[in-house]
C-alpha positions in Angstrom: 165.7 91.7 209.0 165.4 88.9 206.4 165.6 91.5 203.7 168.8 93.0 205.2 170.3 89.5 205.3 169.3 88.8 201.7 170.8 92.1 200.6 174.0 91.4 202.5 174.2 87.9 200.9 173.6 89.3 197.4 176.3 91.9 197.9 178.8 89.3 199.1 177.9 87.1 196.2 178.4 89.9 193.7 181.8 90.7 195.2 183.0 87.1 195.1 181.7 86.8 191.5 183.6 89.9 190.5 186.8 88.7 192.1 186.5 85.2 190.5 185.7 86.5 187.0 188.2 89.3 186.7 191.2 88.7 184.4 194.5 88.1 186.1 196.6 91.2 186.2 200.4 91.4 186.4 200.1 92.5 190.0 197.8 89.6 190.9 200.2 87.0 189.4 203.3 88.5 190.8 202.0 87.7 194.3 201.7 84.0 193.4 204.5 81.4 193.7 205.3 79.3 190.6 204.9 75.5 190.9 205.8 74.3 187.5 207.4 75.8 184.4 208.1 74.4 180.9 210.1 76.3 178.3 210.5 75.1 174.7 213.2 76.6 172.5 213.5 76.7 168.7 214.2 73.7 166.5 215.4 73.3 162.9 211.9 74.1 161.5 208.7 75.7 162.8 208.4 74.1 166.3 206.3 76.2 168.8 208.6 78.4 171.0 206.9 79.3 174.3 207.0 79.2 178.1 204.3 77.8 180.3 204.1 78.6 184.0 201.7 77.0 186.4 201.3 79.0 189.7 199.9 77.9 193.0 196.1 77.6 192.9 196.1 76.6 189.2 196.7 80.0 187.6 198.5 79.4 184.2 200.5 81.8 182.1 201.4 81.1 178.5 204.1 83.3 176.8 204.1 82.6 173.1 207.2 83.6 171.2 207.3 82.0 167.8 205.4 79.5 165.6 202.4 79.4 167.9 198.8 80.6 167.5 199.2 82.7 170.7 202.0 85.3 170.4 202.4 87.3 173.6 201.2 86.7 177.2 198.0 84.8 178.0 196.4 83.5 181.2 193.8 81.1 182.4 192.5 79.4 185.5 193.0 75.6 185.4 190.3 73.3 186.6 191.3 72.3 190.1 191.2 68.6 189.3 193.6 69.2 186.4 195.9 71.2 188.7 195.8 68.6 191.5 196.5 65.8 189.1 199.4 67.7 187.6 201.0 68.4 191.0 200.5 64.8 192.0 202.2 63.6 188.8 205.2 65.7 189.5 205.4 64.5 193.1 205.2 60.9 192.1 207.8 61.4 189.4 210.3 62.7 192.0 212.1 65.3 189.9 215.1 65.3 192.2 216.0 61.8 191.1 216.8 62.9 187.5 219.9 64.5 186.0 219.9 68.3 185.5 220.5 67.8 181.7 220.5 65.0 179.2 222.8 64.9 176.2 221.0 65.1 172.8 221.4 62.7 170.0 219.3 64.7 167.6 220.5 68.3 167.7 217.7 69.7 165.4 215.0 69.0 168.1 213.9 71.8 170.5 215.4 72.1 173.9 212.8 71.5 176.6 213.4 72.7 180.2 210.9 71.6 182.9 211.2 73.1 186.4 209.4 72.0 189.5 209.1 74.1 192.7 208.3 72.7 196.1 208.8 73.9 199.7 211.3 76.6 198.6 213.3 74.2 196.5 213.5 74.0 192.7 214.6 71.3 190.3 215.1 71.7 186.5 215.5 69.0 183.9 216.8 70.0 180.5 217.2 68.1 177.2 215.9 67.2 173.8 215.6 63.5 173.0 216.9 60.8 175.3 215.2 62.1 178.4 213.5 59.6 180.9 210.0 58.4 180.0 208.6 60.0 183.2 209.9 63.4 182.1 208.4 63.0 178.7 205.1 62.1 180.3 205.1 65.3 182.3 205.9 67.2 179.2 202.9 65.7 177.5 200.6 66.8 180.3 202.0 70.3 180.1 201.6 70.3 176.3 198.0 69.4 176.7 197.4 72.4 178.9 199.4 74.7 176.6 197.2 73.5 173.6 193.9 73.8 175.4 191.4 76.5 174.9 190.2 79.3 177.2 193.3 81.5 177.2 192.8 85.2 177.5 195.3 87.9 176.6 196.9 89.1 179.8 197.4 92.6 178.5 194.1 92.9 176.7 196.1 93.3 173.4 194.2 92.7 170.2 197.3 93.2 168.0 198.5 89.6 168.0 200.8 90.2 170.9 202.7 93.0 169.1 203.1 96.6 170.2 200.3 98.9 169.2 202.4 100.9 166.7 203.1 97.8 164.6 200.9 97.0 161.7 200.7 93.3 162.2 199.3 92.5 158.7 201.8 94.5 156.7 205.5 93.7 155.9 208.1 96.0 154.3 210.3 93.7 152.1 213.6 94.4 150.4 213.7 92.1 147.4 216.7 91.3 145.2 216.8 93.5 142.1 216.1 90.6 139.7 212.9 89.6 141.4 209.5 90.4 140.0 207.3 91.1 143.1 204.1 90.2 141.3 205.5 86.7 140.7 207.4 86.4 144.0 204.2 87.0 146.0 202.4 84.0 144.4 204.1 81.6 146.7 202.3 83.1 149.7 198.8 82.7 148.2 197.8 80.5 151.1 198.5 83.5 153.4 196.4 85.8 151.2 199.5 87.9 150.6 199.4 90.7 148.0 201.3 93.8 147.0 200.2 97.1 148.6 202.7 99.5 147.0 206.3 100.2 146.2 207.7 102.7 148.7 209.1 104.9 145.9 209.5 104.5 142.1 213.1 103.1 142.1 213.1 101.6 145.6 213.8 97.9 146.2 211.4 98.1 149.2 207.8 96.9 148.8 204.8 96.9 151.2 202.9 93.6 151.3 199.7 92.8 153.1 198.6 89.3 154.2 195.9 87.7 156.4 197.0 87.3 160.0 194.1 85.0 160.6 195.8 82.5 158.3 199.3 82.8 159.9 200.7 84.4 163.0 202.6 87.7 162.3 205.9 86.6 163.7 205.7 83.3 161.9 204.9 85.1 158.6 207.8 87.5 159.1 210.2 84.5 159.7 208.8 82.7 156.6 209.5 85.7 154.4 212.9 86.3 155.9 214.0 82.8 155.0 213.3 83.3 151.3 216.6 83.4 149.4 215.4 86.5 147.3 214.6 88.5 150.4 217.4 90.9 151.6 215.5 92.1 154.6 211.9 92.2 156.0 210.2 93.9 158.8 206.7 94.9 160.0 205.3 98.2 158.8 204.7 100.6 161.7 202.6 103.6 162.5 204.1 107.0 163.1 201.8 109.6 164.8 198.9 107.2 164.1 199.6 106.9 160.3 201.4 104.0 158.5 205.1 104.7 158.1 205.0 103.6 154.5 
C-alpha cells in the first residue's frame, strides 16, 4: 500500500512539475486576464519600442518591436513577491485619480501608455514628459521587469523574431550610383558588416552580411535605411529554401 501511495505521489509531482515548467502557449495566455500594460512608442532616436503586459498570476509577455535586444514575443513567470508588490503599487497610486493624457513639452520623447485593469474596469494614462511622479515611478518598476532576464521566446523562434523565410543577417541595399560599396561599408565595422556580392554586374543592388549578435536585425535595417546614400534596403529572403539573392 505504501508503494502505491509513493507511486501516486511521484506521478502527481511529475504532472505538477510538467505543468509548472512548460512554456506559456498562446492558448494558455489567452485564458488569462491582463492586469497591467505598458506600451512605449518611438522617439527621435533609438529608444526601445515595445509592449509589456502583466497578466493575473504574474505571467508577463514582452513584445519587442524596434531598438531592443528582444524583437518578437517573449514570456516569463514573475516572482510572486515582485508581482504582488507591483499590484500593490498600482493600487496605492490610484490610477483613476490621474488624467487620461498629459501634454508633452518635449515632442522628441517616446509616448508611454500605462494601463491598469481591476474588477472589470480599466484606466490608461498616456504622455511623454510632464507626467505625475507616481506614474513615472510605476513606469520605472515596469522598465525593471522589461529589462530583466529569464525571457523565453513565446513561439520558439530562433530567427530574432523574424519570419523563417527572412535571412536575418543579410541585407539587400540599393546604393546611390556614386557610392563605392567597399568604402561605404566601413562605417558599419562595429556590426561586422561586409559585402557578400553584387546582385548582377550593372545592378545598384548589393547583398551585405553583418553580425546579428552585435545588433538586432530590425535595428540594423533601420540604421542602414537612415544613411543618405541608401536608396532602399530590405532583408534578404529565402525562396524554396534558397537565398533569393
